[in-house]
C-alpha positions as CSV (number, residue, x, y, z in Angstrom):
1,X,15.8,21.5,-66.0
2,X,15.3,17.1,-66.0
3,X,17.1,16.2,-68.8
4,X,14.7,13.0,-69.3
5,X,11.7,15.8,-69.6
6,X,8.5,15.0,-67.3
7,X,7.7,15.8,-64.0
8,X,8.3,19.3,-63.1
9,X,10.1,22.0,-65.4
10,X,12.7,23.3,-62.5
11,X,14.6,21.5,-59.9
12,X,15.1,23.7,-56.7
13,X,15.5,23.9,-53.2
14,X,14.4,26.8,-51.0
15,X,15.1,27.8,-47.6
16,X,11.5,28.8,-46.0
17,X,12.2,31.4,-42.8
18,X,10.3,33.9,-41.1
19,X,10.1,36.3,-44.0
20,X,7.1,34.2,-44.6
21,X,3.9,35.2,-43.0
22,X,2.7,31.7,-43.3
23,X,5.0,29.3,-43.1
24,X,7.1,30.6,-40.3
25,X,8.6,27.4,-38.2
26,X,12.1,27.2,-40.3
27,X,11.2,24.2,-41.9
28,X,12.5,22.9,-45.3
29,X,9.9,22.6,-47.8
30,X,9.8,22.3,-52.2
31,X,8.4,25.4,-53.7
32,X,7.3,25.0,-57.2
33,X,7.1,28.3,-58.7
34,X,4.9,28.8,-62.1
35,X,5.4,31.1,-64.5
36,X,3.1,33.8,-65.1
37,X,2.6,32.6,-68.4
38,X,-1.4,32.0,-69.0
39,X,-0.9,29.1,-70.1
40,X,0.9,28.0,-67.2
41,X,-1.3,30.4,-65.0
42,X,-3.9,27.8,-65.3
43,X,-2.5,25.0,-65.8
44,X,-1.1,25.6,-62.1
45,X,-5.2,26.5,-61.0
46,X,-5.9,23.3,-62.6
47,X,-3.3,21.2,-60.3
48,X,-4.4,22.9,-57.4
49,X,-8.0,22.0,-57.8
50,X,-6.5,18.6,-57.7
51,X,-4.7,18.6,-54.8
52,X,-7.4,20.3,-53.1
53,X,-9.2,16.7,-53.6
54,X,-6.6,14.5,-52.4
55,X,-6.6,16.2,-49.1
56,X,-9.0,14.1,-48.4
57,X,-6.0,11.2,-48.7
58,X,-3.3,10.1,-45.7
59,X,-0.4,11.2,-48.4
60,X,1.9,8.3,-46.7
61,X,-0.6,5.8,-46.5
62,X,-1.1,6.6,-49.9
63,X,2.0,7.3,-51.2
64,X,1.4,10.6,-52.3
65,X,3.5,13.5,-51.7
66,X,2.4,16.1,-49.0
67,X,0.8,19.2,-50.5
68,X,0.6,22.4,-47.4
69,X,-1.1,24.7,-49.7
70,X,-0.2,27.6,-52.1
71,X,0.9,31.5,-52.1
72,X,1.5,33.9,-54.7
73,X,4.5,35.8,-55.3
74,X,3.6,38.9,-57.5
75,X,1.7,37.4,-60.0
76,X,3.6,33.7,-59.9
77,X,1.1,31.0,-58.1
78,X,3.8,29.0,-55.4
79,X,2.9,25.6,-54.3
80,X,4.3,24.5,-51.5
81,X,5.3,20.8,-50.8
82,X,7.2,18.5,-48.5
83,X,11.4,17.9,-49.5
84,X,11.7,14.5,-50.6
85,X,14.9,13.0,-51.3
86,X,15.4,12.5,-55.1
87,X,13.1,11.3,-58.3
88,X,13.5,7.4,-59.1
89,X,15.2,8.3,-62.0
90,X,18.1,10.2,-60.0
91,X,17.7,6.8,-57.8
92,X,18.6,4.6,-60.9
93,X,21.1,6.3,-62.7
94,X,23.4,6.6,-58.6
95,X,23.1,2.9,-59.1
96,X,24.8,2.9,-62.6
97,X,21.5,2.5,-64.8
98,X,21.8,-1.4,-63.4
99,X,18.4,-1.4,-62.5
100,X,16.5,-3.9,-64.3
101,X,14.7,-1.5,-67.6
102,X,11.2,-2.3,-68.9
103,X,9.4,-1.1,-71.9
104,X,7.5,1.8,-71.0
105,X,6.7,5.0,-72.3
106,X,5.8,7.8,-70.2
107,X,4.5,10.7,-72.6
108,X,3.2,14.2,-70.8
109,X,-0.7,14.2,-71.7
110,X,-4.0,13.5,-70.1
111,X,-5.9,11.0,-71.9
112,X,-9.5,11.6,-71.7
113,X,-12.0,8.8,-71.9
114,X,-13.1,10.1,-75.7
115,X,-11.4,9.8,-78.7
116,X,-8.9,12.0,-79.0
117,X,-5.3,13.4,-77.9
118,X,-4.9,17.1,-75.7
119,X,-1.1,18.2,-75.8
120,X,-1.0,20.0,-72.5
121,X,2.4,21.4,-73.1
122,X,2.4,25.6,-72.4
123,X,3.5,26.0,-76.1
124,X,1.3,23.7,-78.5
125,X,2.2,23.7,-82.5
126,X,-0.3,26.7,-82.6
127,X,-0.1,29.7,-80.9
128,X,-2.6,31.6,-82.6
129,X,-6.3,30.2,-83.5
130,X,-8.2,32.5,-85.8
131,X,-11.1,29.8,-85.7
132,X,-12.0,30.1,-89.5
133,X,-15.3,28.7,-89.0
134,X,-18.0,29.3,-91.8
135,X,-21.7,27.8,-92.0
136,X,-21.4,24.2,-93.3
137,X,-18.0,23.5,-91.7
138,X,-18.1,19.8,-89.8
139,X,-16.9,20.3,-86.0
140,X,-15.7,16.9,-85.2
141,X,-16.6,14.0,-87.2
142,X,-20.7,14.7,-87.3
143,X,-21.2,18.5,-85.9
144,X,-22.2,20.6,-88.8
145,X,-22.4,24.1,-88.1
146,X,-25.9,26.4,-88.9
147,X,-25.5,29.8,-87.3
148,X,-23.3,31.2,-84.5
149,X,-24.3,32.2,-81.2
150,X,-21.9,34.1,-79.4
151,X,-18.0,35.0,-79.8
152,X,-15.5,35.9,-77.3
153,X,-11.7,35.6,-76.0
154,X,-12.1,32.0,-75.7
155,X,-13.6,31.7,-79.0
156,X,-17.2,31.0,-80.1
157,X,-20.0,29.5,-80.1
158,X,-22.3,27.7,-82.4
159,X,-25.5,26.7,-83.4
160,X,-24.6,22.8,-84.9
161,X,-27.0,19.9,-86.1
162,X,-25.4,15.9,-84.7
163,X,-25.4,14.5,-88.0
164,X,-25.9,11.7,-86.0
165,X,-29.4,11.5,-84.5
166,X,-30.6,15.0,-86.1
167,X,-30.6,17.1,-82.8
168,X,-29.2,20.5,-82.7
169,X,-26.9,21.6,-80.1
170,X,-24.8,25.0,-79.3
171,X,-21.1,24.4,-79.0
172,X,-18.7,26.1,-77.7
173,X,-15.1,25.8,-79.8
174,X,-12.4,26.7,-77.9
175,X,-9.3,28.2,-79.6
176,X,-6.1,26.2,-79.4
177,X,-3.8,29.0,-77.9
178,X,-2.2,27.4,-74.6
179,X,-4.3,29.8,-72.0
180,X,-7.3,28.9,-72.9
181,X,-6.6,25.2,-73.7
182,X,-6.0,25.2,-70.2
183,X,-8.9,27.2,-69.5
184,X,-11.1,24.6,-71.4
185,X,-9.6,21.6,-69.4
186,X,-10.1,23.3,-66.0
187,X,-14.2,23.8,-67.2
188,X,-14.5,20.0,-68.3
189,X,-13.6,19.2,-64.8
190,X,-16.0,21.9,-63.1
191,X,-18.9,20.0,-66.0
192,X,-17.7,16.6,-64.2
193,X,-18.7,18.1,-61.1
194,X,-22.2,19.7,-61.8
195,X,-22.7,16.0,-63.7
196,X,-24.4,15.1,-60.1
197,X,-27.1,17.7,-60.6
198,X,-30.5,17.6,-62.3
199,X,-29.5,20.4,-64.6
200,X,-33.6,21.4,-65.0
201,X,-34.1,20.9,-61.9
202,X,-31.2,22.9,-60.7
203,X,-31.3,25.9,-63.7
204,X,-27.9,24.8,-64.8
205,X,-27.3,24.5,-68.6
206,X,-27.0,20.9,-69.4
207,X,-23.4,19.5,-70.5
208,X,-23.4,17.1,-73.3
209,X,-19.5,16.3,-72.7
210,X,-17.0,17.1,-75.6
211,X,-14.4,16.3,-78.4
212,X,-12.2,17.6,-80.0
213,X,-11.5,19.1,-83.4
214,X,-8.3,19.2,-84.1
215,X,-6.3,20.8,-81.2
216,X,-9.5,22.6,-80.1
217,X,-11.9,21.6,-77.4
218,X,-15.3,21.5,-78.2
219,X,-17.6,21.8,-75.4
220,X,-21.1,20.1,-76.7
221,X,-24.5,22.3,-74.5
222,X,-28.3,21.6,-74.8
223,X,-29.2,24.9,-77.0
224,X,-31.3,27.7,-75.2
225,X,-33.0,30.8,-76.6
226,X,-31.7,33.6,-75.6
227,X,-29.5,35.4,-73.3
228,X,-31.2,37.6,-70.6
229,X,-29.2,40.7,-71.5
230,X,-30.7,40.1,-75.3
231,X,-34.0,39.4,-73.0
232,X,-34.2,42.4,-71.1
233,X,-33.0,44.6,-74.1
234,X,-36.1,43.3,-76.1
235,X,-38.0,44.9,-73.7
236,X,-36.3,48.5,-74.4
237,X,-34.4,48.2,-71.1
238,X,-37.3,49.5,-69.0
239,X,-37.1,46.6,-66.6
240,X,-39.2,44.0,-66.1
241,X,-42.4,44.0,-63.6
242,X,-42.3,42.4,-60.5
243,X,-44.9,39.3,-61.0
244,X,-41.9,38.7,-63.8
245,X,-38.8,39.6,-62.1
246,X,-39.3,37.2,-59.0
247,X,-39.4,33.7,-60.5
248,X,-36.3,34.6,-62.4
249,X,-34.6,35.6,-59.1
250,X,-35.7,32.5,-57.4
251,X,-34.7,30.3,-60.2
252,X,-31.1,32.0,-60.2
253,X,-30.9,31.6,-56.1
254,X,-31.5,28.5,-56.9
255,X,-28.8,27.9,-59.2
256,X,-26.5,28.8,-57.0
257,X,-27.9,27.0,-53.9
258,X,-27.2,24.0,-56.1
259,X,-24.0,25.0,-57.0
260,X,-22.8,25.5,-53.3
261,X,-23.9,21.8,-52.9
262,X,-21.5,20.7,-54.8
263,X,-18.5,23.2,-53.9
264,X,-18.9,25.5,-57.1
265,X,-18.3,29.3,-57.6
266,X,-19.6,30.1,-61.1
267,X,-17.4,34.0,-60.6
268,X,-18.6,35.9,-63.3
269,X,-22.2,35.9,-63.0
270,X,-24.1,38.7,-65.2
271,X,-26.8,38.6,-67.7
272,X,-24.8,37.7,-70.7
273,X,-24.1,34.3,-68.9
274,X,-27.9,33.7,-67.9
275,X,-29.8,32.0,-70.9
276,X,-33.6,31.9,-71.5
277,X,-35.3,28.5,-72.1
278,X,-37.8,29.6,-74.2
279,X,-39.2,33.5,-73.8
280,X,-42.7,32.5,-74.6
281,X,-43.4,31.0,-71.7
282,X,-45.0,32.3,-69.0
283,X,-43.2,32.3,-66.0
284,X,-40.1,31.9,-67.8
285,X,-37.4,29.4,-67.4
286,X,-33.6,30.6,-67.0
287,X,-30.3,28.6,-66.8
288,X,-27.4,29.4,-65.7
289,X,-24.7,28.9,-68.3
290,X,-20.6,29.6,-69.3
291,X,-18.5,27.8,-66.0
292,X,-15.3,29.0,-68.1
293,X,-14.1,30.7,-65.0
294,X,-16.1,29.3,-62.5
295,X,-13.8,26.8,-59.5
296,X,-13.9,24.5,-56.7
297,X,-14.9,26.7,-53.6
298,X,-12.0,25.2,-52.0
299,X,-9.5,26.3,-55.4
300,X,-10.0,30.2,-55.4
301,X,-6.9,32.2,-55.4
302,X,-6.8,34.9,-53.2
303,X,-5.5,38.0,-55.4
304,X,-6.4,36.8,-58.8
305,X,-9.4,38.9,-60.1
306,X,-12.1,36.8,-61.8
307,X,-14.9,37.7,-63.3
308,X,-16.5,41.1,-65.3
309,X,-16.0,44.3,-64.4
310,X,-19.5,46.0,-63.4
311,X,-20.4,43.0,-61.7
312,X,-17.0,42.0,-59.4
313,X,-17.6,42.4,-55.9
314,X,-15.7,44.2,-53.8
315,X,-13.5,41.9,-52.3
316,X,-12.4,40.4,-55.8
317,X,-11.5,44.4,-57.0
318,X,-9.5,45.6,-53.8
319,X,-7.2,41.8,-54.2
320,X,-8.7,40.5,-51.2
321,X,-9.4,36.7,-50.0
322,X,-12.9,35.6,-51.2
323,X,-15.0,32.7,-51.6
324,X,-18.9,31.6,-53.0
325,X,-20.3,35.3,-51.8
326,X,-19.0,36.7,-54.6
327,X,-22.2,35.0,-56.7
328,X,-24.3,36.6,-54.6
329,X,-22.8,40.4,-54.9
330,X,-22.9,39.3,-58.5
331,X,-26.7,38.3,-58.2
332,X,-27.6,40.9,-56.5
333,X,-27.0,43.4,-59.0
334,X,-28.3,41.3,-62.0
335,X,-31.9,41.8,-60.0
336,X,-31.1,45.2,-60.3
337,X,-30.9,45.2,-63.7
338,X,-33.9,43.2,-64.2
339,X,-36.2,45.6,-62.5
340,X,-34.4,48.8,-63.8
341,X,-33.5,47.4,-67.0
342,X,-29.8,49.2,-66.5
343,X,-27.0,48.2,-64.7
344,X,-26.2,49.4,-61.4
345,X,-22.1,50.3,-61.7
346,X,-21.8,50.7,-65.6
347,X,-18.0,51.6,-64.9
348,X,-15.5,50.6,-67.4
349,X,-13.1,49.5,-65.0
350,X,-12.5,48.6,-61.2
351,X,-11.7,52.5,-60.5
352,X,-15.0,53.5,-61.7
353,X,-16.8,50.5,-59.9
354,X,-15.9,51.1,-56.8
355,X,-16.1,54.4,-56.8
356,X,-19.9,53.9,-58.4
357,X,-20.0,51.4,-54.9
358,X,-18.9,54.5,-52.3
359,X,-21.4,57.2,-53.6
360,X,-24.3,55.2,-54.1
361,X,-23.5,52.2,-50.7
362,X,-27.5,52.3,-48.8
363,X,-29.7,54.4,-50.9
364,X,-31.4,52.5,-53.0
365,X,-34.9,53.9,-54.1
366,X,-38.5,52.5,-54.8
367,X,-41.3,54.3,-56.2
368,X,-43.9,54.9,-54.1
369,X,-47.4,53.0,-54.6
370,X,-49.8,50.6,-53.4
371,X,-47.6,47.3,-51.3
372,X,-46.5,45.3,-54.3
373,X,-43.2,43.5,-52.6
374,X,-41.0,46.5,-53.2
375,X,-40.4,47.4,-49.8
376,X,-39.2,43.8,-49.7
377,X,-37.4,43.7,-52.5
378,X,-35.1,46.8,-51.6
379,X,-34.5,45.2,-48.6
380,X,-33.3,41.2,-49.9
381,X,-30.7,43.6,-52.7
382,X,-29.3,45.7,-49.9
383,X,-28.6,41.8,-47.9
384,X,-27.5,40.8,-51.4
385,X,-24.8,43.5,-51.4
386,X,-23.8,44.2,-48.3
387,X,-20.1,45.3,-48.6
388,X,-18.6,42.0,-46.3
389,X,-19.3,39.3,-47.7
390,X,-19.9,37.5,-44.7
391,X,-22.5,39.7,-44.2
392,X,-24.2,38.7,-47.6
393,X,-27.5,36.8,-47.5
394,X,-26.7,33.1,-48.5
395,X,-28.3,31.0,-51.2
396,X,-30.5,29.1,-48.9
397,X,-32.1,32.3,-47.1
398,X,-32.6,33.9,-50.6
399,X,-34.8,31.0,-51.1
400,X,-36.8,31.4,-47.9
401,X,-37.0,34.9,-47.8
402,X,-40.4,36.8,-47.5
403,X,-40.1,38.1,-51.2
404,X,-40.7,35.6,-52.5
405,X,-43.8,34.6,-50.2
406,X,-46.9,33.6,-52.7
407,X,-49.1,35.9,-51.4
408,X,-47.0,38.7,-52.6
409,X,-46.5,36.9,-56.2
410,X,-50.4,37.2,-56.9
411,X,-50.4,40.8,-56.4
412,X,-50.0,42.9,-59.5
413,X,-47.6,46.0,-59.3
414,X,-47.9,48.6,-61.8
415,X,-44.5,50.0,-60.2
416,X,-40.8,49.6,-60.7
417,X,-37.6,50.4,-58.8
418,X,-35.2,53.2,-60.2
């Protein structure tokens, strides 16, 4: 460990020989072995994201260390860098500290453009956060809590009134625990990439930025009506008629198409992460929310399971390499749930879900009746739920699928799918 702090919290050289399947060249490299603690895991994933952005630069010309990629050692993320000689601090020490001293202050922190300062240590002063928030609590300087919209392992989602402009917004209040802090920072990075997109045209929730409430990161989003899961529940889980299902599915495929255009994978697509903008509109408009598990496609880590049981793609559950096609699998399951009102794979763990998949693959059925698009719907679902990721239909192909033909959409079906 460096006696001066900062930098890597380790100093080690590893010889990489033929035991490594990826680097079998007997070169000497520097391997940064990250602990498997939640906070450090999230920080490593964030570092991979940053390093992926730096690939477009010439490391020698730009004076940046060359990164050779990463691999997994059990649950630890290992980053592979070129081996360099010594730190500048050691270089100065070797010169008996004769180098000119500068009055500089280096802090192990990240400065954000807004007011506030985020501690990036994996062990913040408050390792537990009970989020003692009630109606009337003021978050930051001017967001008054009016109601609670949801909660999860990350923290709470609240409805707040901004006293500066009297607007009502949704505030995601993240706990200050180490892992959640790092996850929130990664979500901010992803949301910054999405600023390039028009949220209304792309069916993605509008993000208004973030602020700090003590050590907690609060994300500010537009306020929407209700989740698609609640919308289905209000219909007594009977499923939606095809005239209502078709535009919803088209909007979600549109959202995935635009996410792909900026290189983002959502990784947790499910009815609870899809919001209805206004339930009284017809057809209803939906938007994709919750980018807490989202990742740049270039920074996905094979072997790390993401998403929610029951909506995960097979390759994720099996620990195999995966890419953006995992979102298409999840969209296929959402489509079936829209049609039937019930999840296709209701297992409580990966084993149950994989068992369901094996037993039901290629067994989708639909009720007989007048032609109303049912066969096209089943065909589309099968293309979304192809077991091999490289055989799954893409978002752009979904948008051009005959299921969305205007002639079909004008017909009024009276049958739903089984």
